[in-house]
Every structure is written in C-alpha cells, then in structure tokens.
mmCIF file of the N, C-alpha and C atoms, coordinates in Angstrom:
data_MODEL
# 
_entry.id   MODEL 
# 
loop_
_atom_site.group_PDB 
_atom_site.id 
_atom_site.type_symbol 
_atom_site.label_atom_id 
_atom_site.label_alt_id 
_atom_site.label_comp_id 
_atom_site.label_asym_id 
_atom_site.label_entity_id 
_atom_site.label_seq_id 
_atom_site.pdbx_PDB_ins_code 
_atom_site.Cartn_x 
_atom_site.Cartn_y 
_atom_site.Cartn_z 
_atom_site.occupancy 
_atom_site.B_iso_or_equiv 
_atom_site.pdbx_formal_charge 
_atom_site.auth_seq_id 
_atom_site.auth_comp_id 
_atom_site.auth_asym_id 
_atom_site.auth_atom_id 
_atom_site.pdbx_PDB_model_num 
ATOM 1   N N  . MET A 1 1  ? 0.826  -1.192 0.000   1.00 0.00 ? 1  MET A N  1 
ATOM 2   C CA . MET A 1 1  ? 0.000  0.000  0.000   1.00 0.00 ? 1  MET A CA 1 
ATOM 3   C C  . MET A 1 1  ? 0.868  1.253  0.000   1.00 0.00 ? 1  MET A C  1 
ATOM 4   N N  . ARG A 1 2  ? 1.942  1.236  0.764   1.00 0.00 ? 2  ARG A N  1 
ATOM 5   C CA . ARG A 1 2  ? 2.814  2.410  0.805   1.00 0.00 ? 2  ARG A CA 1 
ATOM 6   C C  . ARG A 1 2  ? 3.479  2.659  -0.539  1.00 0.00 ? 2  ARG A C  1 
ATOM 7   N N  . LEU A 1 3  ? 3.805  1.572  -1.238  1.00 0.00 ? 3  LEU A N  1 
ATOM 8   C CA . LEU A 1 3  ? 4.424  1.719  -2.549  1.00 0.00 ? 3  LEU A CA 1 
ATOM 9   C C  . LEU A 1 3  ? 3.469  2.420  -3.508  1.00 0.00 ? 3  LEU A C  1 
ATOM 10  N N  . ILE A 1 4  ? 2.208  2.052  -3.477  1.00 0.00 ? 4  ILE A N  1 
ATOM 11  C CA . ILE A 1 4  ? 1.217  2.691  -4.345  1.00 0.00 ? 4  ILE A CA 1 
ATOM 12  C C  . ILE A 1 4  ? 1.071  4.165  -3.992  1.00 0.00 ? 4  ILE A C  1 
ATOM 13  N N  . GLN A 1 5  ? 1.070  4.491  -2.713  1.00 0.00 ? 5  GLN A N  1 
ATOM 14  C CA . GLN A 1 5  ? 0.981  5.893  -2.300  1.00 0.00 ? 5  GLN A CA 1 
ATOM 15  C C  . GLN A 1 5  ? 2.223  6.660  -2.723  1.00 0.00 ? 5  GLN A C  1 
ATOM 16  N N  . ARG A 1 6  ? 3.369  6.040  -2.608  1.00 0.00 ? 6  ARG A N  1 
ATOM 17  C CA . ARG A 1 6  ? 4.613  6.688  -2.989  1.00 0.00 ? 6  ARG A CA 1 
ATOM 18  C C  . ARG A 1 6  ? 4.642  6.975  -4.488  1.00 0.00 ? 6  ARG A C  1 
ATOM 19  N N  . ILE A 1 7  ? 4.184  5.999  -5.274  1.00 0.00 ? 7  ILE A N  1 
ATOM 20  C CA . ILE A 1 7  ? 4.144  6.186  -6.723  1.00 0.00 ? 7  ILE A CA 1 
ATOM 21  C C  . ILE A 1 7  ? 3.125  7.254  -7.092  1.00 0.00 ? 7  ILE A C  1 
ATOM 22  N N  . SER A 1 8  ? 1.970  7.241  -6.454  1.00 0.00 ? 8  SER A N  1 
ATOM 23  C CA . SER A 1 8  ? 0.942  8.222  -6.803  1.00 0.00 ? 8  SER A CA 1 
ATOM 24  C C  . SER A 1 8  ? 1.322  9.632  -6.375  1.00 0.00 ? 8  SER A C  1 
ATOM 25  N N  . ASN A 1 9  ? 2.205  9.763  -5.401  1.00 0.00 ? 9  ASN A N  1 
ATOM 26  C CA . ASN A 1 9  ? 2.646  11.085 -4.959  1.00 0.00 ? 9  ASN A CA 1 
ATOM 27  C C  . ASN A 1 9  ? 3.936  11.543 -5.626  1.00 0.00 ? 9  ASN A C  1 
ATOM 28  N N  . SER A 1 10 ? 4.535  10.703 -6.457  1.00 0.00 ? 10 SER A N  1 
ATOM 29  C CA . SER A 1 10 ? 5.801  11.076 -7.081  1.00 0.00 ? 10 SER A CA 1 
ATOM 30  C C  . SER A 1 10 ? 5.577  12.165 -8.120  1.00 0.00 ? 10 SER A C  1 
ATOM 31  N N  . THR A 1 11 ? 6.667  12.852 -8.461  1.00 0.00 ? 11 THR A N  1 
ATOM 32  C CA . THR A 1 11 ? 6.553  13.972 -9.392  1.00 0.00 ? 11 THR A CA 1 
ATOM 33  C C  . THR A 1 11 ? 6.313  13.518 -10.821 1.00 0.00 ? 11 THR A C  1 
ATOM 34  N N  . LEU A 1 12 ? 6.692  12.278 -11.168 1.00 0.00 ? 12 LEU A N  1 
ATOM 35  C CA . LEU A 1 12 ? 6.467  11.798 -12.531 1.00 0.00 ? 12 LEU A CA 1 
ATOM 36  C C  . LEU A 1 12 ? 4.994  11.569 -12.829 1.00 0.00 ? 12 LEU A C  1 
ATOM 37  N N  . VAL A 1 13 ? 4.207  11.309 -11.805 1.00 0.00 ? 13 VAL A N  1 
ATOM 38  C CA . VAL A 1 13 ? 2.805  10.985 -12.023 1.00 0.00 ? 13 VAL A CA 1 
ATOM 39  C C  . VAL A 1 13 ? 1.930  12.232 -12.035 1.00 0.00 ? 13 VAL A C  1 
ATOM 40  N N  . LYS A 1 14 ? 2.446  13.346 -11.619 1.00 0.00 ? 14 LYS A N  1 
ATOM 41  C CA . LYS A 1 14 ? 1.663  14.579 -11.665 1.00 0.00 ? 14 LYS A CA 1 
ATOM 42  C C  . LYS A 1 14 ? 1.229  14.827 -13.096 1.00 0.00 ? 14 LYS A C  1 
ATOM 43  N N  . SER A 1 15 ? 0.028  15.333 -13.278 1.00 0.00 ? 15 SER A N  1 
ATOM 44  C CA . SER A 1 15 ? -0.553 15.408 -14.620 1.00 0.00 ? 15 SER A CA 1 
ATOM 45  C C  . SER A 1 15 ? 0.266  16.265 -15.577 1.00 0.00 ? 15 SER A C  1 
ATOM 46  N N  . ASP A 1 16 ? 0.796  17.398 -15.126 1.00 0.00 ? 16 ASP A N  1 
ATOM 47  C CA . ASP A 1 16 ? 1.588  18.252 -16.016 1.00 0.00 ? 16 ASP A CA 1 
ATOM 48  C C  . ASP A 1 16 ? 2.860  17.540 -16.462 1.00 0.00 ? 16 ASP A C  1 
ATOM 49  N N  . ASN A 1 17 ? 3.566  16.938 -15.525 1.00 0.00 ? 17 ASN A N  1 
ATOM 50  C CA . ASN A 1 17 ? 4.803  16.235 -15.869 1.00 0.00 ? 17 ASN A CA 1 
ATOM 51  C C  . ASN A 1 17 ? 4.528  15.034 -16.761 1.00 0.00 ? 17 ASN A C  1 
ATOM 52  N N  . LEU A 1 18 ? 3.461  14.324 -16.481 1.00 0.00 ? 18 LEU A N  1 
ATOM 53  C CA . LEU A 1 18 ? 3.125  13.148 -17.270 1.00 0.00 ? 18 LEU A CA 1 
ATOM 54  C C  . LEU A 1 18 ? 2.779  13.537 -18.702 1.00 0.00 ? 18 LEU A C  1 
ATOM 55  N N  . VAL A 1 19 ? 2.062  14.630 -18.867 1.00 0.00 ? 19 VAL A N  1 
ATOM 56  C CA . VAL A 1 19 ? 1.721  15.106 -20.211 1.00 0.00 ? 19 VAL A CA 1 
ATOM 57  C C  . VAL A 1 19 ? 2.982  15.497 -20.963 1.00 0.00 ? 19 VAL A C  1 
ATOM 58  N N  . HIS A 1 20 ? 3.910  16.170 -20.300 1.00 0.00 ? 20 HIS A N  1 
ATOM 59  C CA . HIS A 1 20 ? 5.163  16.563 -20.947 1.00 0.00 ? 20 HIS A CA 1 
ATOM 60  C C  . HIS A 1 20 ? 5.981  15.338 -21.359 1.00 0.00 ? 20 HIS A C  1 
ATOM 61  N N  . ILE A 1 21 ? 6.057  14.352 -20.490 1.00 0.00 ? 21 ILE A N  1 
ATOM 62  C CA . ILE A 1 21 ? 6.816  13.138 -20.799 1.00 0.00 ? 21 ILE A CA 1 
ATOM 63  C C  . ILE A 1 21 ? 6.189  12.406 -21.984 1.00 0.00 ? 21 ILE A C  1 
ATOM 64  N N  . ILE A 1 22 ? 4.861  12.296 -21.999 1.00 0.00 ? 22 ILE A N  1 
ATOM 65  C CA . ILE A 1 22 ? 4.182  11.627 -23.105 1.00 0.00 ? 22 ILE A CA 1 
ATOM 66  C C  . ILE A 1 22 ? 4.385  12.389 -24.406 1.00 0.00 ? 22 ILE A C  1 
ATOM 67  N N  . CYS A 1 23 ? 4.330  13.712 -24.355 1.00 0.00 ? 23 CYS A N  1 
ATOM 68  C CA . CYS A 1 23 ? 4.550  14.519 -25.564 1.00 0.00 ? 23 CYS A CA 1 
ATOM 69  C C  . CYS A 1 23 ? 5.968  14.342 -26.095 1.00 0.00 ? 23 CYS A C  1 
ATOM 70  N N  . ILE A 1 24 ? 6.937  14.354 -25.215 1.00 0.00 ? 24 ILE A N  1 
ATOM 71  C CA . ILE A 1 24 ? 8.332  14.193 -25.640 1.00 0.00 ? 24 ILE A CA 1 
ATOM 72  C C  . ILE A 1 24 ? 8.540  12.814 -26.261 1.00 0.00 ? 24 ILE A C  1 
ATOM 73  N N  . LEU A 1 25 ? 8.028  11.776 -25.620 1.00 0.00 ? 25 LEU A N  1 
ATOM 74  C CA . LEU A 1 25 ? 8.181  10.423 -26.154 1.00 0.00 ? 25 LEU A CA 1 
ATOM 75  C C  . LEU A 1 25 ? 7.429  10.235 -27.464 1.00 0.00 ? 25 LEU A C  1 
ATOM 76  N N  . SER A 1 26 ? 6.279  10.897 -27.602 1.00 0.00 ? 26 SER A N  1 
ATOM 77  C CA . SER A 1 26 ? 5.517  10.747 -28.844 1.00 0.00 ? 26 SER A CA 1 
ATOM 78  C C  . SER A 1 26 ? 6.171  11.472 -30.005 1.00 0.00 ? 26 SER A C  1 
ATOM 79  N N  . VAL A 1 27 ? 7.053  12.411 -29.737 1.00 0.00 ? 27 VAL A N  1 
ATOM 80  C CA . VAL A 1 27 ? 7.805  13.074 -30.807 1.00 0.00 ? 27 VAL A CA 1 
ATOM 81  C C  . VAL A 1 27 ? 9.095  12.311 -31.098 1.00 0.00 ? 27 VAL A C  1 
ATOM 82  N N  . ILE A 1 28 ? 9.779  11.866 -30.064 1.00 0.00 ? 28 ILE A N  1 
ATOM 83  C CA . ILE A 1 28 ? 11.068 11.191 -30.243 1.00 0.00 ? 28 ILE A CA 1 
ATOM 84  C C  . ILE A 1 28 ? 10.897 9.833  -30.925 1.00 0.00 ? 28 ILE A C  1 
ATOM 85  N N  . GLY A 1 29 ? 9.850  9.098  -30.593 1.00 0.00 ? 29 GLY A N  1 
ATOM 86  C CA . GLY A 1 29 ? 9.641  7.769  -31.162 1.00 0.00 ? 29 GLY A CA 1 
ATOM 87  C C  . GLY A 1 29 ? 9.554  7.761  -32.679 1.00 0.00 ? 29 GLY A C  1 
ATOM 88  N N  . PRO A 1 30 ? 8.652  8.543  -33.270 1.00 0.00 ? 30 PRO A N  1 
ATOM 89  C CA . PRO A 1 30 ? 8.580  8.563  -34.734 1.00 0.00 ? 30 PRO A CA 1 
ATOM 90  C C  . PRO A 1 30 ? 9.840  9.104  -35.402 1.00 0.00 ? 30 PRO A C  1 
ATOM 91  N N  . VAL A 1 31 ? 10.514 10.056 -34.777 1.00 0.00 ? 31 VAL A N  1 
ATOM 92  C CA . VAL A 1 31 ? 11.755 10.588 -35.352 1.00 0.00 ? 31 VAL A CA 1 
ATOM 93  C C  . VAL A 1 31 ? 12.802 9.479  -35.435 1.00 0.00 ? 31 VAL A C  1 
ATOM 94  N N  . ILE A 1 32 ? 12.932 8.695  -34.385 1.00 0.00 ? 32 ILE A N  1 
ATOM 95  C CA . ILE A 1 32 ? 13.894 7.592  -34.389 1.00 0.00 ? 32 ILE A CA 1 
ATOM 96  C C  . ILE A 1 32 ? 13.506 6.545  -35.431 1.00 0.00 ? 32 ILE A C  1 
ATOM 97  N N  . THR A 1 33 ? 12.215 6.239  -35.525 1.00 0.00 ? 33 THR A N  1 
ATOM 98  C CA . THR A 1 33 ? 11.759 5.235  -36.483 1.00 0.00 ? 33 THR A CA 1 
ATOM 99  C C  . THR A 1 33 ? 12.006 5.671  -37.922 1.00 0.00 ? 33 THR A C  1 
ATOM 100 N N  . VAL A 1 34 ? 11.678 6.917  -38.240 1.00 0.00 ? 34 VAL A N  1 
ATOM 101 C CA . VAL A 1 34 ? 11.877 7.411  -39.604 1.00 0.00 ? 34 VAL A CA 1 
ATOM 102 C C  . VAL A 1 34 ? 13.361 7.491  -39.939 1.00 0.00 ? 34 VAL A C  1 
ATOM 103 N N  . SER A 1 35 ? 14.168 7.974  -38.999 1.00 0.00 ? 35 SER A N  1 
ATOM 104 C CA . SER A 1 35 ? 15.605 8.068  -39.278 1.00 0.00 ? 35 SER A CA 1 
ATOM 105 C C  . SER A 1 35 ? 16.225 6.680  -39.460 1.00 0.00 ? 35 SER A C  1 
ATOM 106 N N  . ALA A 1 36 ? 15.765 5.693  -38.712 1.00 0.00 ? 36 ALA A N  1 
ATOM 107 C CA . ALA A 1 36 ? 16.267 4.327  -38.903 1.00 0.00 ? 36 ALA A CA 1 
ATOM 108 C C  . ALA A 1 36 ? 15.835 3.775  -40.253 1.00 0.00 ? 36 ALA A C  1 
ATOM 109 N N  . GLY A 1 37 ? 14.640 4.130  -40.701 1.00 0.00 ? 37 GLY A N  1 
ATOM 110 C CA . GLY A 1 37 ? 14.191 3.702  -42.024 1.00 0.00 ? 37 GLY A CA 1 
ATOM 111 C C  . GLY A 1 37 ? 15.040 4.298  -43.131 1.00 0.00 ? 37 GLY A C  1 
ATOM 112 N N  . PHE A 1 38 ? 15.362 5.592  -43.011 1.00 0.00 ? 38 PHE A N  1 
ATOM 113 C CA . PHE A 1 38 ? 16.250 6.227  -43.990 1.00 0.00 ? 38 PHE A CA 1 
ATOM 114 C C  . PHE A 1 38 ? 17.626 5.571  -43.973 1.00 0.00 ? 38 PHE A C  1 
ATOM 115 N N  . TRP A 1 39 ? 18.128 5.317  -42.767 1.00 0.00 ? 39 TRP A N  1 
ATOM 116 C CA . TRP A 1 39 ? 19.433 4.684  -42.614 1.00 0.00 ? 39 TRP A CA 1 
ATOM 117 C C  . TRP A 1 39 ? 19.444 3.318  -43.301 1.00 0.00 ? 39 TRP A C  1 
ATOM 118 N N  . ASP A 1 40 ? 18.386 2.542  -43.093 1.00 0.00 ? 40 ASP A N  1 
ATOM 119 C CA . ASP A 1 40 ? 18.296 1.220  -43.702 1.00 0.00 ? 40 ASP A CA 1 
ATOM 120 C C  . ASP A 1 40 ? 18.178 1.325  -45.221 1.00 0.00 ? 40 ASP A C  1 
ATOM 121 N N  . ALA A 1 41 ? 17.375 2.258  -45.711 1.00 0.00 ? 41 ALA A N  1 
ATOM 122 C CA . ALA A 1 41 ? 17.215 2.422  -47.159 1.00 0.00 ? 41 ALA A CA 1 
ATOM 123 C C  . ALA A 1 41 ? 18.525 2.844  -47.814 1.00 0.00 ? 41 ALA A C  1 
ATOM 124 N N  . ILE A 1 42 ? 19.258 3.737  -47.172 1.00 0.00 ? 42 ILE A N  1 
ATOM 125 C CA . ILE A 1 42 ? 20.542 4.184  -47.722 1.00 0.00 ? 42 ILE A CA 1 
ATOM 126 C C  . ILE A 1 42 ? 21.542 3.030  -47.743 1.00 0.00 ? 42 ILE A C  1 
ATOM 127 N N  . SER A 1 43 ? 21.540 2.221  -46.698 1.00 0.00 ? 43 SER A N  1 
ATOM 128 C CA . SER A 1 43 ? 22.468 1.081  -46.691 1.00 0.00 ? 43 SER A CA 1 
ATOM 129 C C  . SER A 1 43 ? 22.100 0.070  -47.774 1.00 0.00 ? 43 SER A C  1 
ATOM 130 N N  . HIS A 1 44 ? 20.800 -0.056 -48.094 1.00 0.00 ? 44 HIS A N  1 
ATOM 131 C CA . HIS A 1 44 ? 20.396 -0.925 -49.203 1.00 0.00 ? 44 HIS A CA 1 
ATOM 132 C C  . HIS A 1 44 ? 20.862 -0.342 -50.534 1.00 0.00 ? 44 HIS A C  1 
ATOM 133 N N  . LEU A 1 45 ? 20.744 0.972  -50.697 1.00 0.00 ? 45 LEU A N  1 
ATOM 134 C CA . LEU A 1 45 ? 21.176 1.604  -51.945 1.00 0.00 ? 45 LEU A CA 1 
ATOM 135 C C  . LEU A 1 45 ? 22.684 1.488  -52.144 1.00 0.00 ? 45 LEU A C  1 
ATOM 136 N N  . GLN A 1 46 ? 23.423 1.521  -51.042 1.00 0.00 ? 46 GLN A N  1 
ATOM 137 C CA . GLN A 1 46 ? 24.882 1.401  -51.131 1.00 0.00 ? 46 GLN A CA 1 
ATOM 138 C C  . GLN A 1 46 ? 25.330 -0.053 -51.228 1.00 0.00 ? 46 GLN A C  1 
ATOM 139 N N  . LYS A 1 47 ? 24.369 -0.972 -51.160 1.00 0.00 ? 47 LYS A N  1 
ATOM 140 C CA . LYS A 1 47 ? 24.630 -2.418 -51.254 1.00 0.00 ? 47 LYS A CA 1 
ATOM 141 C C  . LYS A 1 47 ? 25.643 -2.895 -50.218 1.00 0.00 ? 47 LYS A C  1 
ATOM 142 N N  . GLU A 1 48 ? 25.474 -2.375 -49.013 1.00 0.00 ? 48 GLU A N  1 
ATOM 143 C CA . GLU A 1 48 ? 26.314 -2.832 -47.906 1.00 0.00 ? 48 GLU A CA 1 
ATOM 144 C C  . GLU A 1 48 ? 25.852 -4.226 -47.490 1.00 0.00 ? 48 GLU A C  1 
ATOM 145 N N  . PRO A 1 49 ? 26.768 -5.052 -47.015 1.00 0.00 ? 49 PRO A N  1 
ATOM 146 C CA . PRO A 1 49 ? 26.344 -6.370 -46.526 1.00 0.00 ? 49 PRO A CA 1 
ATOM 147 C C  . PRO A 1 49 ? 25.373 -6.196 -45.360 1.00 0.00 ? 49 PRO A C  1 
ATOM 148 N N  . GLU A 1 50 ? 24.342 -7.023 -45.379 1.00 0.00 ? 50 GLU A N  1 
ATOM 149 C CA . GLU A 1 50 ? 23.285 -6.834 -44.405 1.00 0.00 ? 50 GLU A CA 1 
ATOM 150 C C  . GLU A 1 50 ? 23.049 -8.119 -43.629 1.00 0.00 ? 50 GLU A C  1 
ATOM 151 N N  . PHE A 1 51 ? 22.734 -7.960 -42.377 1.00 0.00 ? 51 PHE A N  1 
ATOM 152 C CA . PHE A 1 51 ? 22.319 -9.073 -41.547 1.00 0.00 ? 51 PHE A CA 1 
ATOM 153 C C  . PHE A 1 51 ? 21.229 -8.575 -40.616 1.00 0.00 ? 51 PHE A C  1 
ATOM 154 N N  . PHE A 1 52 ? 20.491 -9.495 -40.037 1.00 0.00 ? 52 PHE A N  1 
ATOM 155 C CA . PHE A 1 52 ? 19.309 -9.114 -39.266 1.00 0.00 ? 52 PHE A CA 1 
ATOM 156 C C  . PHE A 1 52 ? 19.637 -8.237 -38.065 1.00 0.00 ? 52 PHE A C  1 
ATOM 157 N N  . TRP A 1 53 ? 20.765 -8.447 -37.430 1.00 0.00 ? 53 TRP A N  1 
ATOM 158 C CA . TRP A 1 53 ? 21.096 -7.704 -36.221 1.00 0.00 ? 53 TRP A CA 1 
ATOM 159 C C  . TRP A 1 53 ? 21.894 -6.440 -36.512 1.00 0.00 ? 53 TRP A C  1 
ATOM 160 N N  . SER A 1 54 ? 21.786 -5.907 -37.708 1.00 0.00 ? 54 SER A N  1 
ATOM 161 C CA . SER A 1 54 ? 22.460 -4.643 -38.006 1.00 0.00 ? 54 SER A CA 1 
ATOM 162 C C  . SER A 1 54 ? 21.773 -3.524 -37.222 1.00 0.00 ? 54 SER A C  1 
ATOM 163 N N  . PRO A 1 55 ? 22.500 -2.476 -36.883 1.00 0.00 ? 55 PRO A N  1 
ATOM 164 C CA . PRO A 1 55 ? 21.920 -1.415 -36.054 1.00 0.00 ? 55 PRO A CA 1 
ATOM 165 C C  . PRO A 1 55 ? 20.664 -0.781 -36.652 1.00 0.00 ? 55 PRO A C  1 
ATOM 166 N N  . SER A 1 56 ? 20.627 -0.609 -37.961 1.00 0.00 ? 56 SER A N  1 
ATOM 167 C CA . SER A 1 56 ? 19.440 0.017  -38.554 1.00 0.00 ? 56 SER A CA 1 
ATOM 168 C C  . SER A 1 56 ? 18.205 -0.871 -38.434 1.00 0.00 ? 56 SER A C  1 
ATOM 169 N N  . HIS A 1 57 ? 18.374 -2.174 -38.438 1.00 0.00 ? 57 HIS A N  1 
ATOM 170 C CA . HIS A 1 57 ? 17.229 -3.063 -38.251 1.00 0.00 ? 57 HIS A CA 1 
ATOM 171 C C  . HIS A 1 57 ? 16.819 -3.139 -36.787 1.00 0.00 ? 57 HIS A C  1 
ATOM 172 N N  . MET A 1 58 ? 17.765 -3.047 -35.896 1.00 0.00 ? 58 MET A N  1 
ATOM 173 C CA . MET A 1 58 ? 17.440 -3.139 -34.476 1.00 0.00 ? 58 MET A CA 1 
ATOM 174 C C  . MET A 1 58 ? 16.681 -1.914 -33.996 1.00 0.00 ? 58 MET A C  1 
ATOM 175 N N  . ILE A 1 59 ? 16.963 -0.762 -34.586 1.00 0.00 ? 59 ILE A N  1 
ATOM 176 C CA . ILE A 1 59 ? 16.270 0.463  -34.187 1.00 0.00 ? 59 ILE A CA 1 
ATOM 177 C C  . ILE A 1 59 ? 14.881 0.432  -34.751 1.00 0.00 ? 59 ILE A C  1 
# 
C-alpha cells in the first residue's frame, strides 16, 4: 500500500509532468523510427552487406 501511495505522490505521475513526458516520447519515437528507415534504405542503396542484427534493423 505504501508503494502505491509513494508512486501516486511522485513527481512523474503529476498530470503536467506526465503530459510533458508523453509529448516528448511521442515526438522522439517517430523521429527515431523514420531516421532508422532512412538509414536502412541508404544502406540498401549502397549495397552494404546486411544481416538481421544490423543497427538500422534493431532500431
């Protein structure tokens, strides 16, 4: 019970902070995804050797 109270009183759960965190993550996520797609497409155009665990595929 104390853990739940501690979490509910923490600064991350406050509505203003939570909205800011969600907004930041919702912008950063698509930027990373699109940039990884460009990175992967460019590596395909350059005919670099490719494997499944390459950084552009992992992102």
